[in-house]
C-alpha positions in Angstrom: 75.0 126.1 150.1 76.6 123.4 147.9 75.7 123.5 144.2 74.0 120.2 143.0 75.0 119.0 139.6 72.5 116.7 137.8 74.2 114.3 135.5 72.1 112.1 133.2 72.9 108.4 133.6 72.8 106.2 130.5 72.6 102.4 131.1 73.8 100.3 128.2 73.3 96.5 128.1 75.8 94.6 126.1 75.0 91.0 125.2 78.0 88.9 124.2 76.9 85.8 122.2 79.5 83.1 121.6 79.7 82.2 117.9 80.7 78.7 116.8 82.4 78.9 113.3 81.2 75.4 112.3 77.6 76.4 112.8 78.1 79.6 110.8 79.6 77.6 108.0 76.7 75.2 107.9 74.2 78.0 107.9 76.0 79.8 105.0 76.1 76.6 102.9 72.4 75.8 103.6 71.3 79.4 102.8 73.2 79.3 99.5 71.5 76.0 98.6 68.1 77.6 99.4 68.9 80.6 97.2 69.7 78.2 94.3 66.4 76.4 94.9 64.5 79.7 94.9 66.2 80.7 91.7 65.2 77.4 90.1 61.6 77.9 91.3 61.4 81.4 89.9 62.6 80.2 86.5 59.7 77.7 86.3 57.1 80.6 86.6 55.3 79.5 89.8 55.0 83.2 90.9 51.3 83.5 90.1 50.4 80.3 92.0 52.3 81.5 95.1 50.2 84.6 95.5 46.9 82.6 95.5 48.3 80.1 98.1 49.3 83.0 100.4 45.8 84.4 100.3 44.2 81.0 101.1 46.7 80.5 104.0 45.9 83.9 105.5 42.1 83.2 105.3 42.4 79.8 107.1 45.1 80.8 109.6 42.8 82.9 111.9 40.3 80.1 112.2 43.0 77.5 112.7 44.5 79.7 115.4 41.1 80.0 117.2 40.6 76.2 117.0 44.0 75.5 118.3 43.5 78.0 121.1 40.3 76.3 122.1 42.0 72.9 122.1 44.8 74.2 124.3 42.4 75.8 126.7 40.4 72.6 127.0 43.6 70.6 127.7 44.6 73.1 130.4 41.2 72.7 132.0 41.6 69.0 132.1 45.1 69.3 133.6 43.8 71.6 136.4 41.0 69.1 137.3 43.6 66.3 138.1 46.2 68.6 139.6 47.3 68.0 143.2 47.7 71.2 145.2 51.4 72.0 145.8 51.2 71.9 149.6 49.6 68.5 149.5 52.3 67.2 147.2 55.1 68.6 149.3 53.6 67.1 152.4 53.3 63.7 150.7 57.0 63.8 149.7 58.0 64.8 153.2 56.0 62.0 154.8 57.5 59.4 152.3 61.0 60.6 153.2 60.3 60.2 156.9 59.1 56.6 156.4 62.2 55.7 154.4 64.4 57.2 157.1 63.1 54.8 159.8 
């Protein structure tokens, strides 16, 4: 008999992302500007007001999400009502090409 050797196989996926130096430079300058603005805001003492705003946003966000979801679902229903079945649409395109070819 031949001995069977089991070797674990590890698959590694490497993603290479091209980086554009100009974009990086723009991001670095904008982030440093944002940091300066944040520092100025901290000096003014708006910290207590920010916490209250975050609580109000978290309370309204779930209801806003539900309302938005209902609106999207309703819009999708309306789209489905007027949708032409794909096989009908393809047939119509094929027939129109046949007429043009005459």
